[in-house]
C-alpha positions as CSV (number, residue, x, y, z in Angstrom):
1,M,6.0,77.9,-64.9
2,K,8.1,78.6,-68.0
3,I,11.2,80.9,-66.8
4,F,13.1,81.9,-70.0
5,Y,16.8,83.3,-68.7
6,F,20.0,85.1,-69.6
7,T,23.4,83.7,-67.7
8,A,27.1,84.9,-68.2
9,T,28.5,83.2,-65.1
10,G,26.1,81.7,-63.7
11,N,24.0,84.0,-61.3
12,S,20.9,84.1,-63.2
13,L,21.3,80.4,-64.6
14,Y,21.1,79.7,-60.6
15,V,18.2,82.4,-59.6
16,A,16.2,80.2,-62.6
17,K,17.3,77.1,-60.9
18,R,15.7,78.1,-57.4
19,I,12.6,79.4,-58.5
20,G,11.7,75.8,-60.2
21,G,9.8,74.9,-63.6
22,E,10.5,74.8,-67.2
23,L,13.8,76.8,-67.5
24,Y,14.4,77.9,-71.6
25,S,17.8,79.5,-72.5
26,I,16.8,83.2,-74.1
27,P,20.2,82.7,-76.4
28,Q,18.7,79.5,-77.6
29,M,15.2,80.9,-78.4
30,L,16.5,83.1,-80.2
31,K,18.6,80.8,-82.0
32,K,15.9,78.6,-82.4
33,G,13.5,81.1,-83.5
34,K,11.1,79.3,-81.5
35,S,9.3,82.7,-80.0
36,K,5.4,82.1,-79.5
37,F,5.4,80.4,-75.6
38,E,1.9,80.0,-73.8
39,D,1.7,79.0,-69.6
40,E,-0.1,80.2,-66.7
41,A,2.7,81.7,-65.4
42,I,5.7,83.0,-66.8
43,G,9.1,84.2,-66.2
44,L,12.4,86.6,-66.8
45,V,15.2,85.7,-65.2
46,F,18.3,88.0,-66.3
47,P,21.5,90.0,-64.9
48,C,21.1,94.4,-64.9
49,Y,23.5,95.7,-67.7
50,A,24.1,99.4,-67.0
51,F,21.0,100.0,-65.3
52,G,19.0,98.1,-67.4
53,L,18.4,94.9,-69.7
54,P,21.1,93.1,-71.6
55,R,20.2,93.1,-75.5
56,I,19.8,90.2,-75.7
57,V,16.8,90.1,-73.2
58,I,15.8,92.7,-75.4
59,D,15.6,91.4,-78.6
60,F,14.0,88.2,-77.0
61,L,11.0,90.3,-75.9
62,Q,10.7,92.4,-78.9
63,K,10.5,89.2,-81.3
64,S,8.6,86.8,-78.7
65,K,4.6,86.4,-78.5
66,L,4.4,85.2,-74.6
67,K,0.7,84.5,-73.1
68,A,0.2,84.8,-69.6
69,K,-1.9,84.9,-66.5
70,Y,1.0,85.7,-64.7
71,F,3.9,87.3,-65.7
72,F,7.3,87.6,-63.4
73,A,11.3,88.4,-62.9
74,I,14.0,88.5,-61.2
75,M,16.9,90.6,-62.2
76,T,20.1,90.3,-60.3
77,Y,22.9,92.7,-59.5
78,G,26.1,93.6,-58.2
79,N,26.2,96.7,-57.2
80,M,23.6,99.2,-57.8
81,A,20.5,98.6,-59.5
82,A,19.1,101.7,-60.0
83,S,16.0,101.6,-62.1
84,G,16.9,98.3,-64.7
85,L,13.2,96.7,-63.8
86,R,11.6,99.8,-64.7
87,H,13.4,99.6,-68.1
88,L,11.9,95.9,-68.2
89,E,8.3,97.4,-67.8
90,E,8.9,100.1,-70.9
91,V,10.1,97.0,-73.1
92,G,7.7,94.4,-72.1
93,S,4.9,96.9,-72.4
94,K,5.7,97.5,-76.0
95,A,5.9,93.9,-76.4
96,G,2.4,93.9,-74.6
97,I,3.5,92.0,-71.1
98,Q,2.5,93.6,-67.9
99,F,4.1,92.3,-65.3
100,N,2.6,91.6,-62.0
101,Y,5.6,90.8,-59.8
102,T,9.5,92.1,-60.1
103,N,12.3,91.8,-57.8
104,E,15.7,92.0,-57.7
105,V,18.9,90.0,-56.2
106,L,21.8,91.3,-55.1
107,M,24.8,89.1,-56.0
108,I,28.5,88.4,-56.7
109,D,29.2,91.7,-59.7
110,N,31.6,90.6,-62.2
111,Y,31.5,93.7,-63.8
112,L,36.2,93.6,-63.8
113,P,35.9,97.3,-65.2
114,L,34.6,99.2,-61.5
115,F,35.2,95.8,-59.7
116,K,37.3,93.5,-58.0
117,I,36.7,90.1,-57.9
118,E,38.3,89.3,-54.5
119,D,36.4,92.7,-53.1
120,Q,33.3,90.8,-53.7
121,L,33.7,87.5,-52.7
122,K,34.4,88.8,-49.3
123,K,30.4,90.4,-49.4
124,E,28.9,87.2,-50.5
125,S,27.6,86.5,-47.0
126,S,27.0,90.0,-46.3
127,K,24.0,90.1,-49.0
128,K,22.2,87.6,-48.3
129,I,21.6,85.6,-50.9
130,E,19.4,82.8,-49.7
131,E,17.0,84.3,-47.7
132,K,16.0,86.4,-50.8
133,L,15.7,83.8,-53.5
134,D,13.4,82.5,-50.5
135,Q,11.5,85.4,-50.4
136,I,11.2,84.9,-54.0
137,V,10.6,81.6,-54.4
138,S,7.5,82.2,-52.0
139,D,6.0,84.9,-53.7
140,I,6.0,83.3,-57.0
141,S,4.0,80.6,-55.9
142,N,1.5,82.4,-54.0
143,R,1.7,84.5,-57.3
144,Q,2.0,87.7,-55.0
145,K,1.6,90.8,-56.8
146,K,4.1,94.0,-56.9
147,L,6.3,95.3,-59.0
148,T,9.5,96.8,-57.5
149,R,10.4,100.4,-58.8
150,K,12.9,103.7,-56.9
151,G,11.1,106.5,-58.0
152,F,11.8,109.0,-60.5
153,A,14.7,110.4,-59.6
154,S,16.5,106.9,-60.1
155,D,14.7,106.2,-63.7
156,V,15.5,109.8,-65.1
157,F,19.5,108.7,-63.4
158,S,19.7,105.4,-64.9
159,K,18.9,106.0,-68.5
160,P,21.6,108.6,-69.8
161,I,24.0,105.7,-68.2
162,Y,22.3,102.7,-69.8
163,N,22.0,104.8,-73.5
164,L,25.9,105.3,-73.4
165,N,27.1,102.1,-72.6
166,S,24.4,100.3,-75.4
167,K,26.2,102.9,-77.8
168,F,29.5,101.7,-77.3
169,Q,29.5,98.2,-76.0
170,Y,27.6,96.3,-78.8
171,D,29.6,97.7,-81.6
172,T,33.2,98.4,-80.0
173,G,33.3,96.7,-76.5
174,D,35.5,93.7,-77.6
175,K,38.0,95.8,-79.0
176,R,38.8,96.2,-74.8
177,L,39.7,92.5,-75.3
178,I,43.1,91.1,-74.7
179,V,44.2,87.7,-75.5
180,Q,47.8,86.4,-73.8
181,D,49.7,84.1,-75.5
182,N,49.1,81.5,-73.2
183,C,45.8,80.4,-74.7
184,N,45.3,77.1,-75.8
185,S,43.0,77.5,-78.4
186,C,40.8,75.2,-76.3
187,K,37.8,76.9,-77.5
188,I,35.3,77.7,-74.3
189,C,35.4,81.0,-75.2
190,E,33.4,80.5,-78.2
191,K,31.0,78.5,-77.2
192,V,30.1,80.2,-73.7
193,C,29.3,83.5,-75.9
194,P,25.7,84.0,-76.4
195,R,26.1,86.5,-79.4
196,N,28.2,83.9,-81.6
197,N,30.5,87.1,-81.3
198,I,33.8,84.6,-81.5
199,K,35.5,83.2,-84.5
200,L,38.5,80.8,-82.9
201,E,40.7,78.9,-85.1
202,R,44.8,79.6,-82.9
203,K,43.3,82.1,-81.5
204,P,39.8,84.2,-80.2
205,E,38.9,86.0,-83.0
206,F,36.2,89.0,-82.6
207,L,33.8,90.5,-84.6
208,H,32.3,93.0,-82.8
209,K,28.8,92.3,-81.8
210,C,29.7,91.8,-77.8
211,E,26.8,91.5,-75.6
212,G,29.6,92.7,-72.7
213,C,28.5,89.6,-70.4
214,Y,32.2,88.4,-70.5
215,A,31.5,84.6,-70.2
216,C,34.4,84.4,-71.9
217,I,37.1,86.4,-69.6
218,H,35.3,84.1,-67.0
219,H,35.4,80.5,-67.8
220,C,38.6,80.6,-69.7
221,P,40.5,77.8,-67.9
222,Q,43.8,79.5,-68.6
223,N,42.5,82.5,-67.6
224,A,44.5,84.5,-71.2
225,I,41.2,86.6,-71.5
226,H,41.1,90.1,-70.2
227,L,40.1,93.8,-70.7
228,K,42.9,96.1,-71.5
229,F,41.9,98.4,-68.0
230,E,40.5,95.3,-65.6
231,R,40.4,95.7,-62.2
232,S,41.1,92.2,-61.3
233,K,42.8,89.5,-62.4
234,A,40.7,86.7,-60.0
235,R,37.3,85.1,-61.9
236,F,34.0,84.1,-61.2
237,I,31.7,81.8,-61.6
238,N,28.6,80.9,-59.5
239,Q,29.5,77.1,-57.8
240,N,26.6,76.1,-58.2
241,V,26.0,76.3,-62.1
242,K,28.8,74.2,-64.2
243,L,30.2,74.9,-67.5
244,K,28.1,72.4,-69.4
245,E,25.2,74.4,-68.1
246,I,26.6,77.8,-69.0
247,I,27.9,76.4,-72.5
248,D,24.6,74.5,-72.9
249,S,23.0,77.8,-72.5
250,N,24.7,80.4,-74.9
251,N,26.9,78.0,-77.4
252,Q,24.9,79.5,-80.8
253,G,27.0,77.1,-82.8
254,I,25.3,74.0,-84.7
255,S,23.9,71.5,-82.1
């Protein structure tokens, strides 16, 4: 079983690790130009972005040729998933993939423009993450067939929000980032960026192809990178994932 994942602060990587199998980083597969994969079962694990797919996941699906008897996908989210998995079905269908099983996991939301990390952490136990993951692992092991869908109203509600977010995020999203004077040029932001969007000499320079994942913000050891309109100065990294794993997953530099 092969699992392709995209992660910024570790939630999706943790889910992928819990499911098991051979894990492949989507940013690294795109970087290396690897596109043909075959297995009995192939899965995707990724976060929900504005009720849809991260652009990097779409890029991977559009460029890849995946062959399997059983396709599954797990989407992590922090507040409302809406029709994010329906978006996956649409993108997958155009890439020749018909999913057999899709599900979603409510986790900590790291989207700083809307949520306070402190409040999210207080709610962590109520999200019942491990119970949900146990069920997902069992479903996949037993090759259950079930698609998570929210209905027509959710589909209609989700699309304009996703399209609006996508229009402004990739080209201009990093213009809302501020680097404070306590930056010590450690280059961690550069190493965790999945889009090779950060060039660092003395301070980070953003190249305007931002995925909007905020890995650079959450992993900065100096807490030197901020959004102009963030609701929290606290940061989040999944406690089950190490910084090195994020760097190994996302570093687009020369290995």
